[in-house]
C-alpha positions as CSV (number, residue, x, y, z in Angstrom):
1,M,55.2,-16.9,-17.3
2,R,57.2,-13.5,-16.4
3,P,61.3,-13.8,-16.9
4,A,62.5,-12.6,-13.4
5,G,66.0,-10.4,-12.6
6,H,66.0,-8.8,-16.1
7,G,66.1,-5.0,-16.0
8,I,66.3,-2.4,-13.3
9,V,64.1,-0.2,-11.1
10,T,65.4,3.2,-10.5
11,V,63.5,6.5,-8.2
12,R,64.8,9.5,-8.2
13,A,63.2,13.2,-8.2
14,D,63.1,13.6,-11.9
15,V,63.2,12.1,-15.1
16,L,67.1,13.4,-15.7
17,S,68.1,11.7,-12.5
18,V,66.7,8.5,-13.3
19,V,68.3,8.6,-17.1
20,A,71.5,9.7,-15.4
21,Q,71.4,6.9,-12.6
22,A,70.4,4.1,-15.3
23,L,73.2,5.5,-17.5
24,A,75.9,5.3,-14.9
25,L,74.7,2.0,-13.9
26,D,75.0,0.5,-17.6
27,E,78.7,2.4,-17.7
28,L,79.7,0.7,-14.5
29,L,78.6,-2.4,-15.6
30,S,80.4,-2.1,-18.9
31,V,83.5,-1.5,-17.2
32,S,83.2,-4.2,-14.5
33,V,82.6,-6.7,-17.6
34,E,85.7,-5.5,-19.3
35,L,87.8,-6.0,-16.3
36,V,86.5,-9.8,-16.0
37,R,87.4,-10.0,-19.8
38,L,91.0,-8.6,-19.2
39,G,91.4,-11.3,-16.0
40,A,90.8,-8.8,-13.4
41,T,88.3,-8.9,-10.6
42,P,86.0,-5.7,-9.9
43,R,86.2,-4.4,-6.4
44,D,83.1,-3.3,-4.7
45,V,82.3,0.5,-4.9
46,A,80.9,2.3,-2.0
47,L,79.7,5.9,-2.5
48,D,81.6,7.2,0.0
49,D,84.7,6.3,-2.2
50,L,83.3,8.4,-5.2
51,P,83.4,12.2,-5.3
52,D,80.6,14.1,-4.4
53,L,80.4,17.2,-7.4
54,G,76.6,17.5,-6.4
55,P,73.6,16.0,-7.9
56,S,72.9,18.8,-10.4
57,F,76.3,18.9,-12.0
58,N,76.2,15.2,-12.4
59,V,73.2,14.9,-13.9
60,A,73.0,18.2,-16.0
61,A,76.6,17.2,-17.6
62,L,75.6,13.6,-18.0
63,W,72.4,14.7,-19.8
64,R,74.3,17.4,-22.0
65,H,76.6,14.7,-23.3
66,H,74.2,12.1,-24.2
67,V,72.0,14.9,-25.9
68,A,74.9,16.0,-27.6
69,L,75.7,12.3,-28.9
70,L,72.0,12.0,-30.5
71,E,72.6,15.0,-32.1
72,R,75.9,14.3,-33.6
73,Q,74.3,11.2,-34.9
74,G,71.3,13.1,-36.4
75,L,69.1,11.1,-34.1
76,A,67.5,14.4,-31.9
77,D,67.1,18.0,-32.3
78,F,66.9,19.4,-28.7
79,G,67.8,22.9,-29.7
């Protein structure tokens, strides 16, 4: 028996973009769960509502952030 509806599928042009998209989804879901826990109702977010900083900026910044977190915890050496 295969579980249904557990996990995500994402398709992007490169691995960094796939990781960035998955991390962004995880963060959005965490914020939504916290809003519900506090008694608020999360609203729908459309891509048009978000600032467009360009995919290379967003992906690169998010990647650097997570690499720094791993290095800080001694879990990776990407230097």
